[in-house]
Steps between C-alpha positions, in 0.01 A plus 500: 500500500503589129749350252682836476535513880628141504768583241598809695535293817711237322731765355541680831818393683468339842681686774561405859363744756806516725337718763204265547723190496729655761203567728367145452847390609436636850305181571807290419716747696314404817500127420876473445578718799310265728651186347854639521462548874320165535769307308785668688364399839251212485741210445740621767217567748381142448854360518571669833172386659520143366858474632374626835197269516685185390828586681711492185836672461535449124267706279512241220324254731180706495497626140254229393255643755569853379441381145172335595370816666600716205340243270170512691490876448546449129245218492240742636600747230477227235138438598391860565649688203296323228189536717542875539594529132174335393300702752645828378425404136134465594479807726342823379495803732506877467872499579581214261548125514850490652499796738275353776735202543808723489366732771371235742802273462754780542345652810453160669855395417641829629329445836625142549854531362665701785401236758732236346818631673302544823424125505866426432622740768285324760616153390155385381539258210122428467417873489776560243366227271138620531593862428708398198202302368262795539749732331530268200120460475431873489794564269359246254161670517644812340801370307314333213258791439785751534710320237198448271435876499790565260382270216143621564609851404778431247474377136674165443798620290596749772486268800869403516602866521221567749604197703853638509372818663285301743799287599722806544244641741498167681878492529506857628252387765716201585811716524353777717574336838855423391565839345385669818769308681264304720660166428848648532410641841400150603819340370665437836185324621454300182862394516463332838463122471372406847139382509278761657745788445244713319230453763728615780549846349261793471193388302514815285816366339290249306165679514590815304529333152159334545332823612659695216380244245143513635484880497634525145271220380200703614640821351569337163154346471336833583696662214375222272139535615476877458682524167391187310130483412466152352166528325564844354843408360376174350231687309747762378746244356256239366605561138868446588412179684314371193795583275737334744298176488566479126876540543572244773812277485306172514461193279127549435269795554299504824125493451263657752313188619672218307722241674878533467652359185731199533804709400425770756434241771833330429674838512337579836596163655864532390529855633349401837724193530810706422383765747456231767865396471650849488307585816626174656848644451425863578294440812736229623782753498284781637361295789834366621743776402483664844571167669771421239668826594466458876563130545722401204699812421491607868468855366294800603172537316567871455714384206199306371303824500768659281479194276123554474557863397748404227273227366206740513682771306586260218143370509375854443727525195349177373148628559579811298651318202303173520195634320715677241698184425175301478365745243805418283550125540175389663411409857602134471863565407533792743378278781719208391805729500420597859481134603837426338666793680359372828619149418855625446499696828388195701760278329783739591366535856497121539861462384622777730293372792663157469853634467512795743461449875288753697710746701227682692464768232241536226690408180550772241417264214141463626440872439598461134307177451190646667520793260506265198222287646293810585525628143425158352195431714364850436487414128306189599251670732432800280390278211354185659185648654401684177549173308246327725229768498555538124323164467166614645233761434420795727238302695754245624803711595450433871471126438815485288683719752397236752647226279826691470528541875374148569803365313735724694335427834504124437874530448535712812296242693724211397845655486548605867399157629708322236813699583436451873481123450810501280690677778423200723659256254863401527723691262261788433560831676449872442813483282294318233215753494613635158498142359132470584423831328716409200308177436161676525600781263642250250167313490313831463717618211466160329121517520486854368680410181182310404274805545376613159688799362231730361591737220492856621205705384545828322295718734633852502603584854618843600857508628745761625378856546190421298391250768513765770217694337236380746127546511371561852 
């Protein structure tokens, strides 16, 4: 490239290709759809079968076993995601480095996933555990490469905005079963407390959400495969990627083959530690919220589905504005603001949980607090992943994506078992679930204050109507 061409490239504003980013988001659409169904059912499936096997009448007596099983799933993910991230970094095929893993993992996962409720319906705890393990394995095969595809094809300064779009697509995927009314249709079954109540009804009651998720997973990955040509796009945007490297929000510049600088390494460690603790909180609530609703509040989980919708809508708002806010005040302070909002929501939930007795109804205040928490955590998620992959060059995006998810999966491996064990201790019950989350978020926010605040670069980025002028 001549000096004149270099100057022209530097003067040219970076612009996010919204159409391409939206299509890349179809991969995350399928991922979140599957996990939404998985999270809504897995812990209760396990609770019912463990209560049946060990002849327990109180669900809290088996939550440590539920936590252990959920932790083993996450342990497998903790091991597999960095492996598949490294493998995809080193893979070169005619359809790209990420696409082979995305295709194989998605199709395999879609085949196994619908058999989970079948095992539950026929009261087979071993089959349920094995099928859950296979589902997690295949999901991890495609999750890392699917997530790494966005930073592969997006310049660094634009990744927070791009990640917002990716996350919106994921939340749409997660909301589809609920928005179609599937969970509401099941409400009278989900509201029954007797062990085995689900198995004794028509299997299609619990099978339909799993089948729907599998079908739409396959459909979404086919859209991705036919419309996103990895190698071709990477060649077309190579100048933008080079410019983006120069404008990263990091302590020291990233060299192609040089080891990480001490400042960048410290920044990475602090981000991953903070991430570990916010996922300890987030996954702890997510894993046990269905059981909290059924066994503590004694409420129908159809209300929990509405709660998920409200939280999801506010999360979408956060995904839209998170990248914009970060472009004004930086990713660190945007993310820290999200953690503080989440901290406040958990603190209020704890106070109300300790002062208001359950009455068999889902409390109105949880809708409002979930909205605040959903918005706050969306600011966290939309900026945290770009901060991690900002610290590496293009050859290591899969590896650093693996590090990001290793931290989250380590948290999700520990937190279900830890909460399950706490529920066995005298004085700790589902009522104190928000206390657990509050402590974890407080540690996370404290750690993040030590992350280096990098002065924003002055890269010209197209905004408003100007940004919608896309090149196909």
